[in-house]
LOSE-498388 format. One line per 5 residues: their letters; for each residue x, y, z of N, C-alpha, C, O. Coordinates in pm, whole numbers, plus 32768, in hexadecimal, padded with zeros to 4 digits. Layout:
a) X Y Z X Y Z X Y Z X Y Z ~ ... .
This chain:
miiav) 679C 399D DB6F 6786 3937 DB07 6803 38E3 DAF5 6870 3908 DB21 ~ 67F4 3870 DAB2 6864 3814 DAA2 68CB 384B DA41 68A8 388E D9E0 ~ 694A 3830 DA5B 69B5 3851 D9FE 69CE 37D5 D9AA 69F9 376E D9DE ~ 69B3 37DE D92B 69C2 3769 D8D5 6A54 3742 D8CB 6AAB 3797 D8B7 ~ 6A6F 36C1 D8D8 6AF6 368C D8CF 6AFC 362A D85B 6AB0 35C9 D859 .
sfsys) 6B53 3642 D7FE 6B5F 35E3 D78F 6BA9 3569 D7BF 6C01 3572 D815 ~ 6B86 34F5 D788 6BC4 3479 D7B4 6BC0 3413 D743 6B70 341D D6E7 ~ 6C17 33B3 D74D 6C0E 333E D6F7 6BD4 32CD D749 6BD0 32D5 D7C3 ~ 6BA8 3264 D706 6B6A 31F5 D74E 6BCA 31BA D7B3 6B9F 3192 D820 ~ 6C4B 31B3 D793 6CAC 3178 D7EE 6CC1 31CD D86B 6CF1 319A D8D0 .
lfpfs) 6C9D 324D D866 6CAD 32A3 D8DA 6C2C 32B2 D929 6C22 330A D97F ~ 6BC9 325E D90D 6B46 326C D94C 6B21 31E6 D98A 6ABE 31A9 D960 ~ 6B6D 31B7 D9ED 6B62 312D DA1D 6AF0 3118 DA7F 6B08 30FC DAF4 ~ 6A72 3124 DA4F 6A02 3116 DAAA 6A01 308D DAEE 69DC 3082 DB63 ~ 6A29 3025 DAA5 6A1C 2F9F DADD 6A73 2F8B DB58 6A5C 2F2D DBA4 .
sltlp) 6AD5 2FE1 DB6D 6B29 2FD5 DBE3 6AEE 301D DC5B 6B24 3014 DCC9 ~ 6A7E 3065 DC47 6A45 30B6 DCB1 69E1 3063 DD00 6969 3067 DCE4 ~ 6A0F 301B DD60 69B7 2FC4 DDAD 6986 3005 DE2D 692C 2FCF DE6D ~ 69BF 3076 DE52 6994 30BB DECA 6952 313F DEA5 6986 3189 DE52 ~ 68DD 315E DEE3 6899 31DA DEC2 68ED 3256 DEDC 68D4 32BD DE9E .
sllpl) 6951 324F DF33 69A1 32C5 DF53 6A06 32E6 DEE7 6A42 3351 DEE8 ~ 6A1A 328A DE88 6A7C 32A1 DE1F 6A37 32DF DDA6 69E3 329F DD67 ~ 6A5B 335A DD86 6A1D 33A0 DD18 6A80 33AF DCA6 6AF5 33CC DCBE ~ 6A53 339C DC28 6AAE 33A2 DBB7 6AD2 3430 DB8C 6AB5 3491 DBD2 ~ 6B10 3439 DB17 6B4F 34B5 DAED 6AEF 3529 DADB 6B19 359C DAE8 .
nyngs) 6A70 3510 DABF 6A14 357E DAA3 69E5 35C7 DB20 69A4 362F DB15 ~ 6A04 3596 DB96 69D7 35D5 DC12 6A29 3653 DC2C 6AA4 364F DC30 ~ 69E3 36C4 DC3F 6A2D 3741 DC53 6A20 3778 DCE1 6A51 37E5 DCFD ~ 69DF 372E DD3A 69DB 3755 DDC6 6975 37BF DDEB 696A 37E2 DE61 ~ 6929 37F3 DD8B 68CA 385E DDAA 6846 384A DD62 6814 38A6 DD20 .
mstia) 680E 37D3 DD6F 6792 37B2 DD28 671D 37BA DD88 6717 376F DDE9 ~ 66BF 3814 DD6E 664F 3826 DDCA 65D6 37D3 DDA4 6584 37B3 DDFA ~ 65C9 37AF DD25 6554 3765 DCF7 657F 36EA DCAA 65BF 36F4 DC41 ~ 655B 3676 DCDF 6584 35F6 DCA8 650A 35A5 DC7F 64A9 359E DCCA ~ 650E 3569 DC09 64A6 350B DBDE 64DB 347D DBED 6549 345D DBC0 .
iilag) 648C 3428 DC2C 64AD 339A DC37 6453 334E DBD7 63D9 334E DBE6 ~ 6490 330D DB75 6445 32C1 DB11 6449 322E DB37 64B4 31F0 DB3B ~ 63D5 31F7 DB53 63CC 316A DB79 63B5 3116 DAFD 6347 3112 DAC5 ~ 641E 30D1 DAD3 6419 307D DA5C 6437 2FED DA83 6478 2FA4 DA38 ~ 6406 2FC4 DAF7 6429 2F42 DB2D 63C4 2ED5 DB15 63DB 2E63 DB3E .
gagtr) 6354 2EF4 DAD3 62ED 2E90 DABF 6319 2E20 DA61 6364 2E36 DA02 ~ 62E9 2DA7 DA7E 630B 2D35 DA29 62B4 2D30 D9AC 62DB 2CF3 D948 ~ 623E 2D6F D9B1 61E7 2D71 D93C 61AE 2CEA D918 619C 2CCD D8A1 ~ 6190 2C97 D97B 615F 2C10 D95E 60D7 2C11 D91A 60BA 2BBA D8C8 ~ 6083 2C73 D93A 5FFE 2C79 D8FD 6005 2CA6 D86C 5FAC 2C8A D81D .
lqgpl) 6072 2CED D84A 6082 2D1A D7C0 60B8 2CAB D767 60A2 2CAA D6EE ~ 60FF 2C4C D7A4 613D 2BDC D75D 61AE 2C0E D703 61BF 2C86 D6F0 ~ 61FB 2BB3 D6CD 626A 2BD9 D676 62F0 2BBF D6B8 62F6 2BA3 D730 ~ 635D 2BC7 D66A 63E3 2BA4 D69C 6422 2C0D D6F7 647E 2BED D743 ~ 63F3 2C89 D6F1 642E 2CF5 D740 63C5 2D34 D79B 634E 2D31 D77C .
pkqfr) 63EF 2D6E D80C 6393 2DBC D85E 6355 2E2C D80C 6390 2E5C D7AB ~ 62DD 2E56 D833 6291 2EB3 D7E0 62D8 2F38 D7C8 62C4 2F76 D75F ~ 632A 2F65 D827 636B 2FE7 D815 63CE 2FE8 D7A2 63F8 3053 D775 ~ 63F5 2F71 D772 6451 2F68 D701 640A 2F44 D67E 644B 2F34 D617 ~ 6387 2F38 D682 633A 2F1D D608 6332 2F9A D5B3 632D 300A D5E7 .
liggr) 6330 2F88 D530 6334 2FF9 D4D3 62A9 3024 D4A8 6251 2FD2 D48F ~ 6296 30A9 D4A0 6223 30E3 D45C 6258 3159 D40C 62A2 31AD D43F ~ 6232 315E D390 6262 31C9 D339 62F9 31CB D32B 6335 3234 D317 ~ 6337 3155 D335 63C8 314B D323 641C 3169 D39E 6496 3162 D398 ~ 63DC 318B D40D 6424 31A7 D48A 63EA 3155 D4FB 6373 3134 D4F9 .
sllei) 643D 3134 D55B 6409 30EA D5CF 63B9 3147 D628 63CB 31C1 D625 ~ 6360 310D D678 6315 315C D6D8 6374 31AA D734 6359 321D D757 ~ 63E1 316A D75A 6441 31AB D7B3 6480 3224 D76F 6490 328D D7AE ~ 64A5 3217 D6F1 64E0 3288 D6A8 6480 32FE D6A1 64A6 3371 D6B6 ~ 6402 32DF D684 639D 334A D679 638D 338F D6FF 6388 340A D707 .
clgtf) 6383 3340 D769 6373 3376 D7EF 63EA 33CC D817 63D9 343D D845 ~ 6463 3398 D806 64DB 33E2 D82A 64E6 3464 D7DB 6512 34CB D80F ~ 64BF 345F D75B 64C7 34D6 D709 6472 3548 D73E 649B 35BC D739 ~ 63FC 3527 D771 63A4 358F D7A7 63DF 35CD D825 63DD 3647 D835 ~ 6413 357A D87D 644E 35AF D8F9 64D2 35F6 D8DE 64F0 365B D91D .
qghpg) 6521 35C2 D880 659E 3604 D85A 6583 3691 D828 65CE 36ED D847 ~ 651A 36A1 D7DB 64FE 3722 D79D 64B5 3786 D7F5 64A5 37F9 D7CE ~ 6489 375C D86C 643E 37B9 D8C1 649E 3815 D90C 64F8 37E4 D951 ~ 648C 3897 D901 64EB 38F4 D93F 64E3 38F9 D9D7 653E 392E DA18 ~ 647A 38C3 DA12 646B 38C8 DAA2 64B0 3858 DAED 64AE 3855 DB68 .
ldgii) 64EE 37FC DAA3 652E 3789 DAE1 65C5 3793 DAD7 65FB 37B7 DA6F ~ 6609 3773 DB45 669A 377B DB48 66DE 36F6 DB30 674D 36F2 DAFB ~ 669F 3689 DB57 66DE 3606 DB49 6677 3597 DB48 6605 35AA DB71 ~ 66A2 3524 DB18 664B 34AF DB0E 6692 3437 DB4C 6708 341E DB30 ~ 664B 33EE DBA0 667A 336D DBD3 6620 3303 DB97 65A5 330D DB9F .
mvcpa) 665B 329E DB5C 660D 3234 DB1D 661F 31B2 DB6B 668F 318E DB90 ~ 65B1 316D DB83 65B3 30EC DBC7 657C 3083 DB66 650B 3090 DB36 ~ 65CB 301D DB4A 65A5 2FBB DAE5 65C5 2F2E DB15 660A 2F1E DB79 ~ 6594 2EC8 DACF 65B2 2E3E DAF7 6648 2E24 DAF1 668C 2E52 DA96 ~ 667B 2DDA DB52 670A 2DBC DB56 6738 2D78 DAD6 67A7 2D8F DAA6 .
aqmsl) 66E2 2D23 DA9E 6706 2CD9 DA25 670D 2D33 D9AA 6745 2D0C D944 ~ 66D4 2DAC D9B3 66D0 2E06 D940 6729 2E81 D954 671A 2EE4 D90C ~ 6784 2E7D D9B4 67D9 2EF0 D9CE 682A 2F19 D954 6834 2F90 D935 ~ 6864 2EB8 D910 68B6 2ED6 D89B 6864 2F1A D82E 6891 2F7B D7F1 ~ 67EB 2EE8 D816 6795 2F23 D7B1 676C 2FB1 D7D9 6764 3009 D784 .
aektv) 6753 2FC5 D858 672F 304B D888 67A3 30AD D875 678F 311F D84C ~ 681B 3080 D894 6892 30D4 D883 68A4 30FB D7F0 68C1 316F D7D1 ~ 6893 309A D798 68A2 30B6 D708 6837 3117 D6D9 6851 316D D684 ~ 67BD 310A D70F 6750 3165 D6EB 6772 31F4 D713 675D 3251 D6C5 ~ 67A7 3204 D78A 67CC 328A D7BA 683E 32C4 D769 683A 3339 D742 .
aagrf) 68A5 3273 D74E 6918 32A3 D702 68F2 32C7 D674 691A 3330 D641 ~ 68A5 3270 D632 687E 3288 D5A7 6824 3302 D59A 682D 334C D538 ~ 67CD 3317 D5FB 6770 3388 D5F5 67AA 3409 D62A 6767 3470 D626 ~ 6827 3405 D65D 6867 347A D698 680C 34BD D701 67F9 3536 D701 ~ 67D5 3469 D758 6780 349B D7C3 67DA 34C8 D836 67EF 3480 D898 .
tkvin) 6810 3540 D828 6879 3571 D881 6846 3594 D90D 6897 35AA D967 ~ 67C4 3599 D920 6790 35B6 D9A6 678E 353A D9FE 6777 3544 DA76 ~ 67A5 34C5 D9C4 67A6 344B DA14 6823 344A DA6D 6893 344A DA3A ~ 680E 344B DAF0 6880 344C DB4D 689A 33C4 DB8A 6903 33B0 DBC8 ~ 683D 3366 DB7B 6851 32E2 DBB4 67F0 327E DB75 677E 32A0 DB58 .
ilpgg) 681F 3205 DB62 67CA 3194 DB3B 67E0 3128 DBA3 6850 30FD DBBC ~ 6772 30FB DBE0 677B 309D DC4E 6726 3021 DC35 66BC 302B DBF6 ~ 6751 2FAD DC65 66FD 2F35 DC5A 6687 2F40 DCB9 6695 2F69 DD2C ~ 6610 2F1B DC87 6597 2F27 DCD6 657E 2EB2 DD33 65CC 2E53 DD37 ~ 6511 2EBB DD7D 64E9 2E52 DDD9 647E 2DFA DD9D 645D 2E04 DD27 .
ktrqk) 6447 2DA2 DDEF 63E2 2D43 DDC0 6359 2D83 DDB0 6303 2D4F DD69 ~ 6344 2DF4 DDF2 62C3 2E39 DDE9 62D9 2EC9 DDBF 6348 2EFE DDC6 ~ 626B 2F08 DD92 6274 2F95 DD6E 629E 2FE8 DDE7 62F1 3041 DDDC ~ 6263 2FC9 DE5A 6284 3014 DED3 6319 300B DEF3 6356 3070 DF17 ~ 6352 2F95 DEE6 63E0 2F84 DF03 6435 2FD3 DEA0 6496 3014 DEC7 .
sssig) 6411 2FCE DE20 645C 301A DDBC 6453 30B0 DDD6 64B6 30F8 DDC7 ~ 63DD 30DE DDFD 63CD 316B DE1D 6423 3191 DE95 6463 31FA DE95 ~ 6425 313C DEFA 6477 3155 DF70 650B 315D DF4D 6553 31B1 DF83 ~ 6538 3107 DEF3 65C3 3109 DEC7 65E3 318F DE84 664B 31CC DE9E ~ 6589 31BC DE2E 659F 323D DDEB 659E 32B2 DE4B 65F3 330B DE41 .
vsaap) 6540 32B2 DEA8 6538 331F DF0A 65B6 3323 DF60 65EA 338F DF7E ~ 65E7 32AF DF89 6660 32A9 DFDB 66D9 32DF DF90 6736 3313 DFCD ~ 66D9 32D2 DF0B 674A 32FD DEBA 6749 3391 DE99 67AC 33C6 DE66 ~ 66DB 33D5 DEB4 66D2 3464 DE93 6738 34B3 DEE6 6747 3498 DF5D ~ 677D 3512 DEAA 67DB 3565 DEF7 6796 35A9 DF6C 6725 35D7 DF5F .
ntsen) 67D8 35AF DFDD 679D 35EC E055 6780 3681 E041 6731 36BB E08C ~ 67BE 36BD DFDF 67A6 374B DFC3 6727 3761 DF73 66FD 37D4 DF60 ~ 66E7 36F5 DF45 666D 3702 DEF5 65FB 3737 DF4A 65F2 371B DFC2 ~ 65A4 3782 DF0C 652C 37B5 DF50 64AF 376F DF1C 645C 3742 DF6A ~ 64A2 3766 DE98 642C 372D DE59 644D 36A9 DE16 64B2 369C DDD1 .
ilihd) 63F5 3645 DE2B 6405 35C2 DDEF 6388 35A0 DDA0 6319 35A5 DDD4 ~ 639A 357D DD22 632D 3549 DCD0 6344 34B5 DCBA 63B3 348B DC9A ~ 62DB 3464 DCCB 62E5 33D4 DCB7 6284 33AD DC49 620C 33C7 DC52 ~ 62BB 336E DBE0 626B 3353 DB69 627D 32C5 DB39 62EC 328F DB3F ~ 6211 3288 DB0B 6216 3202 DAD1 623C 320B DA3E 61F9 3250 D9F1 .
aaral) 62A6 31C8 DA17 62D1 31CA D98B 6266 3193 D92F 6264 31B2 D8B8 ~ 620D 313F D964 619F 3109 D913 613F 3178 D8E7 60F1 3164 D88A ~ 6143 31EB D928 60F7 3261 D8FB 6154 32B7 D8A7 6174 3329 D8CA ~ 617F 327F D838 61E6 32BF D7E5 61B4 333C D79F 6205 338F D775 ~ 6131 334B D790 60FC 33BB D741 60D5 3433 D797 6089 3489 D76B .
vvpav) 610A 3438 D810 60F0 34AE D863 611C 352C D818 6185 352D D7D7 ~ 60CB 3594 D823 60EC 3610 D7DB 612E 3672 D83B 6117 366C D8B3 ~ 6180 36CD D806 61C5 372E D85C 6167 3780 D8B4 618A 37A5 D924 ~ 60ED 379B D882 6090 37EE D8CF 606A 37AC D953 6057 37F2 D9B7 ~ 605F 3728 D956 603F 36E2 D9D3 60B3 36F0 DA36 609E 370B DAAC .
isrvl) 612C 36DE DA05 61A2 36F1 DA5A 61A4 377E DA93 61BF 3792 DB09 ~ 6187 37E0 DA3E 6187 386C DA6B 611E 3884 DAD6 6139 38C9 DB38 ~ 60A7 384B DAC5 603E 385F DB28 6065 3823 DBB0 6049 385E DC18 ~ 60A4 37B0 DBAE 60D2 3773 DC2B 613B 37CA DC6D 6135 37E2 DCE6 ~ 619B 37FB DC1F 6205 3850 DC56 61CD 38D4 DC8D 61F8 3903 DCF6 .
ealah) 616E 390D DC46 6131 3989 DC75 60E9 3974 DCF9 60F1 39C9 DD52 ~ 60A3 3904 DD07 605C 38E7 DD84 60BE 38CE DDF6 60A0 38ED DE6A ~ 6133 3895 DDD7 6198 387A DE3F 61D2 38FA DE7A 6212 38F7 DEE3 ~ 61BD 3969 DE37 61EF 39E8 DE6C 61A6 3A0E DEED 61DB 3A59 DF3F ~ 612C 39D8 DEFF 60E1 39FA DF79 60A3 397E DFBB 604E 398B E013 .
sravm) 60CF 3906 DF92 609B 3889 DFCA 6110 382A DFE2 617F 3842 DFB3 ~ 60F5 37BD E02C 615E 375C E04A 6148 36D6 E007 61A1 3681 E005 ~ 60D0 36C2 DFCF 60B3 3647 DF86 604A 3665 DF1D 5FE4 36A4 DF3B ~ 6062 3639 DEA2 600B 365D DE31 5FF8 35E3 DDD7 6057 3599 DDBE ~ 5F7E 35CF DDA7 5F66 3567 DD44 5F0E 359B DCD2 5EAF 35E5 DCEC .
pvlpv) 5F2D 3577 DC55 5ED5 359A DBE5 5E63 3535 DBDD 5E76 34BE DBF3 ~ 5DEC 3566 DBBF 5D76 3510 DBBC 5D1D 3535 DB45 5D2C 359F DB08 ~ 5CC1 34DA DB27 5C5B 34F2 DAC2 5BD3 34CF DAFC 5BC9 3477 DB52 ~ 5B69 3511 DACE 5AE2 34ED DAFC 5AC0 345E DAD2 5AF7 3429 DA72 ~ 5A64 3421 DB1A 5A31 339C DAF9 59B1 33AE DAA8 5952 33EE DAD7 .
sdtti) 59AD 3376 DA30 5937 3387 D9DA 58D6 3312 D9E2 5860 3322 D9C7 ~ 5907 329C DA08 58B1 3226 DA11 586C 321E DA99 589F 3250 DAFD ~ 57F7 31E0 DA9B 57B9 31BF DB1B 5813 315D DB65 5843 30FB DB2B ~ 582A 3178 DBE3 5887 3128 DC32 583E 30EB DCA9 57F3 312F DCEF ~ 5855 306B DCC0 580D 3024 DD2A 586C 2FE4 DD8D 58E4 2FD5 DD72 .
rvdda) 5836 2FBE DE01 587F 2F6C DE62 5838 2EE6 DE6A 57BD 2EE0 DE6D ~ 5886 2E7A DE6E 584B 2DF5 DE77 5882 2DAA DEF0 58EB 2DCF DF26 ~ 583B 2D42 DF1A 586D 2CEF DF87 58BE 2C7B DF4F 58D4 2C74 DED6 ~ 58E9 2C20 DFA5 593E 2BB1 DF7A 58F9 2B56 DF16 593C 2B0E DECB ~ 5876 2B58 DF13 582B 2B03 DEB6 580F 2B4B DE33 57D0 2B13 DDDA .
gvvta) 583E 2BC8 DE27 5827 2C13 DDAC 57A1 2C58 DDA7 5779 2C88 DD3C ~ 575A 2C5E DE16 56D8 2CA0 DE1C 56EC 2D35 DE3B 573A 2D59 DE92 ~ 56A4 2D8A DDF2 56B0 2E1B DE04 567F 2E42 DE8F 5610 2E1F DEB7 ~ 56D3 2E8C DED7 56AC 2EBE DF5B 569A 2F55 DF5C 565A 2F8A DFB7 ~ 56D1 2F9B DEF8 56C1 302C DEF4 56E2 3060 DE6A 5739 302B DE25 .
ildra) 569B 30C9 DE43 56BD 3114 DDCA 56FD 3197 DDF9 56BD 31E7 DE3D ~ 5779 31A9 DDD4 57C6 3219 DE09 57AB 329A DDBD 5788 3298 DD46 ~ 57BA 3308 DE00 57A7 338C DDC4 5823 33AF DD73 588A 33D6 DDAB ~ 5819 33A2 DCEF 5890 33B7 DC9D 58BF 3448 DC9B 5930 3464 DC75 ~ 5868 34A4 DCC5 5890 3530 DCCB 5901 3545 DD2F 594C 35A7 DD27 .
klrrv) 590D 34E8 DD8F 5975 34F4 DDF4 59E6 3490 DDDF 5A3D 3481 DE35 ~ 59E5 344B DD6E 5A4C 33E8 DD50 5AAA 341D DCE4 5A82 346C DC8E ~ 5B27 33F1 DCEA 5B8A 3418 DC86 5BE2 33A1 DC63 5BF8 3349 DCB5 ~ 5C14 33A0 DBE8 5C78 333E DBBE 5D03 337B DBD2 5D1C 33ED DBAB ~ 5D5B 332D DC0E 5DDE 3361 DC35 5E46 3344 DBC8 5E47 32D9 DB8D .
qtpqg) 5E9C 33A6 DBB0 5F0A 3398 DB51 5F8F 33B7 DB97 5F93 33D3 DC0E ~ 5FF8 33B0 DB4B 607C 33E1 DB75 60AD 343F DB07 607B 343A DA97 ~ 610F 3496 DB25 6166 3499 DB9B 6121 34D3 DC15 60D1 3531 DC0B ~ 6141 349A DC89 6116 34D1 DD07 618C 351C DD44 61FE 34F0 DD3B ~ 616E 358C DD81 61D8 35E4 DDB2 61D8 35F0 DE49 616E 35EC DE88 .
fklei) 624F 35FF DE82 625E 3605 DF13 62D3 365F DF39 6330 3673 DEEB ~ 62CC 3694 DFB1 6344 36C9 DFF1 6396 3650 E01F 635F 35ED E04D ~ 6419 365A E011 646E 35E6 E02C 6458 35AC E0B7 6450 3532 E0C6 ~ 644E 3602 E11E 6443 35CE E1A5 63C0 3582 E1BB 63BB 3524 E20B ~ 6356 35AA E173 62D4 3567 E183 62D7 34DB E148 62AC 347C E189 .
irqah) 630A 34CD E0CE 6308 3449 E08F 636C 33EB E0D1 6356 3372 E0D3 ~ 63DA 3421 E106 6436 33CB E150 63F6 3399 E1D2 6405 3324 E1F6 ~ 63AF 33F1 E216 6368 33C6 E28E 6302 3359 E26D 62F5 32F8 E2B8 ~ 62BA 3369 E1FF 6253 3308 E1D9 6290 327E E1C4 625A 321A E1F4 ~ 62FF 3278 E17D 633D 31F6 E163 637E 31BC E1E1 637E 3143 E1F5 .
ekara) 63B5 3212 E235 63F0 31E1 E2B2 6385 31A4 E30C 639B 313A E347 ~ 6311 31E5 E315 62A4 31B0 E366 626D 312F E32B 6248 30D3 E374 ~ 6267 3128 E2A7 6237 30AD E266 6294 3038 E283 6267 2FC9 E2A1 ~ 6316 3051 E27B 6377 2FE6 E29B 636A 2FBA E32D 6369 2F43 E34B ~ 635F 301B E386 6354 2FFA E414 62D3 2FB0 E433 62CF 2F5B E48D .
ggvtd) 6269 2FCF E3E9 61E7 2F90 E402 61CD 2F12 E3B0 6163 2ED6 E3BC ~ 622D 2EEB E35D 621D 2E73 E30E 61BD 2E81 E299 618C 2E1D E265 ~ 61A2 2EFC E270 614B 2F14 E1FD 619C 2F05 E17D 6204 2F45 E16E ~ 616F 2EB1 E121 61BC 2E95 E0A7 616A 2E9F E027 61A2 2E90 DFBA ~ 60E7 2EB8 E032 6091 2EA9 DFBD 6053 2F2B DF8B 5FED 2F27 DF47 .
asddc) 608D 2F9D DFAC 6055 301D DF7F 605D 3027 DEE7 60C6 300E DEAD ~ 5FEF 3049 DEA8 5FEB 3051 DE16 601D 30D7 DDE2 603B 30E4 DD6B ~ 6025 313A DE3A 605F 31B9 DE14 6096 31FB DE92 6085 31C7 DF00 ~ 60D7 326E DE81 611E 32AD DEF0 60C6 3309 DF43 60D9 3315 DFBC ~ 6067 334A DF03 600D 33A0 DF50 5FBC 334F DFB5 5F97 3383 E01E .
slvrr) 5FA0 32D2 DF95 5F54 327F DFF3 5FA2 326A E075 5F65 325E E0E0 ~ 6026 3265 E06D 6077 3259 E0E7 6071 32DB E138 6068 32D6 E1B3 ~ 6077 334C E0F5 606C 33CC E13B 5FE6 33D6 E182 5FDF 3405 E1F3 ~ 5F7B 33AA E13F 5EF6 33AC E17C 5EEC 3347 E1EE 5EAF 3364 E255 ~ 5F26 32D0 E1DC 5F1D 3268 E243 5F52 329B E2C9 5F19 327F E332 .
ydlap) 5FBF 32E6 E2C3 5FFF 3315 E33F 5FDE 33A7 E35E 6018 33E3 E3B9 ~ 5F80 33E0 E312 5F4F 3468 E32A 5FC3 34CB E339 5FC7 351B E396 ~ 601F 34C4 E2DA 6097 3518 E2DF 6080 35A3 E2A5 60C3 3603 E2CB ~ 6020 35AD E247 6004 362E E208 5F84 3621 E1B6 5F63 35B3 E189 ~ 5F3C 368F E1A2 5ECC 368B E145 5EFF 366D E0B8 5F67 36A0 E08F .
vvtvm) 5EB6 361B E06F 5EDA 35FD DFE5 5E83 3652 DF89 5E09 3641 DF82 ~ 5EC3 36AD DF43 5E7E 370A DEEA 5E74 36CB DE5F 5ED0 3685 DE34 ~ 5E06 36E4 DE19 5DF6 36AF DD92 5E00 371E DD2A 5DD9 3790 DD42 ~ 5E35 36F8 DCB6 5E37 374F DC40 5E00 36FE DBCB 5DF7 3684 DBD1 ~ 5DDC 3742 DB61 5DA3 36FE DAEF 5E0E 36AD DAA5 5E79 36E0 DA85 .
gdpan) 5DED 362D DA89 5E44 35D8 DA3A 5E28 35EC D9A6 5E00 3658 D97B ~ 5E3E 3582 D959 5E27 358C D8C8 5DF8 3504 D894 5E31 349D D8B9 ~ 5D91 3502 D83F 5D5D 3483 D80C 5DC5 3431 D7BF 5DBC 33B7 D7BA ~ 5E28 3475 D783 5E8E 342C D736 5EF2 33E5 D790 5F3F 3391 D762 ~ 5EF1 3405 D810 5F52 33CE D86E 5F25 3344 D89E 5F13 332D D916 .
ikvty) 5F14 32E9 D840 5EE3 3264 D861 5F55 320D D895 5FCA 3226 D87A ~ 5F2F 31A7 D8E1 5F92 3147 D911 5F8D 30CC D8B7 5F26 3089 D8AD ~ 5FFD 30AE D876 6003 303B D81D 6012 2FBD D872 6078 2FA8 D8B3 ~ 5FAA 2F69 D86E 5FA7 2EF1 D8C1 5F8A 2E75 D86F 5FC8 2E0C D884 ~ 5F2D 2E80 D812 5F01 2E0E D7C2 5F28 2E22 D72F 5F45 2E93 D707 .
pqdla) 5F2A 2DB6 D6DE 5F52 2DC3 D651 5F05 2E2F D605 5F3F 2E76 D5B2 ~ 5E84 2E3B D61F 5E36 2E9F D5D6 5E5E 2F2E D5FA 5E46 2F8B D5AD ~ 5E9D 2F3F D66F 5EC9 2FC5 D696 5F38 2FF8 D63C 5F44 3071 D626 ~ 5F8A 2F9D D607 5FF4 2FC7 D5AA 5FB9 3007 D52E 5FEB 306C D4FE ~ 5F4F 2FCA D4F9 5F0D 3001 D482 5ECF 3089 D4A0 5ED5 30E4 D44E .
iaeai) 5E93 3096 D516 5E59 3116 D53E 5EC5 3180 D54C 5EB6 31F1 D51D ~ 5F33 315B D58D 5FA1 31B9 D59F 5FDB 31E5 D51A 5FFC 325A D508 ~ 5FE9 3187 D4BE 601F 31A9 D43B 5FC4 3208 D3F1 5FF4 3263 D3AC ~ 5F40 31F6 D3FD 5EE1 324F D3BD 5EE9 32DA D3F9 5EE6 333E D3B1 ~ 5EF5 32E2 D47F 5F02 3364 D4C2 5F80 33AB D494 5F7F 3423 D478 .
lrda) 5FEE 3360 D48D 606F 3399 D463 6067 33CA D3D4 609C 3435 D3B4 ~ 6027 337E D37F 601C 33A2 D2F3 5FCB 3421 D2DE 5FE8 3471 D286 ~ 5F63 3433 D332 5F09 34A5 D322 5F36 3520 D372 5EF9 358B D368 ~ 5F9F 3510 D3BE 5FCC 3580 D414 6004 35F2 D3C0 602E 3658 D3F6 .
């Protein structure tokens, strides 16, 4: 587990860390399980002056809530955060103010989710065994989901949390005409955090870069694309919503209030 290191803001110079190989003071050299928090979204669909991960619900930002859950989970040794370059200072202040001592690096993200994920994976210590990749927009993830992913990683190389599909789901053609009604019993909604063995997710991103693939919406899809490992599913949680639109903030606040 991580050895907590006390620090002042002046001794925690994340903004100077431009290379993934440079790890700050909290790195202890023996971290087997790392969570990568992707907080790089611009949040254009949510609107407002700040990216969605810095929007407040219940007096805390989505990022603070998310970091707090991962900070408090005993199965995690360290956290790497990837955020917009323009918001690096705000991210640093969030980490320092919240005393999120498991954060070992804050890195500027890329133009796409896939690129930001690749940056985080590249920054993971080579000694790491398990990697969890999570969208900060899913700030209300509960510890039980993280635990289920970690438990599955004990005997699997790629894991994703999912939920059953309750609505009738269809396939349409380019004109919007229904071509098939899908069997929802075999469909699932995908959530994060998704878990991987380090060598598997690094291979996935290396192959994507070599093949010019840039539009993956999640990381397990890359593992499946290159048939690197079976992707095992575990049960997600209905509260683990992704905040994307303005109404999602109200839903998230209600969930937080009733938790």
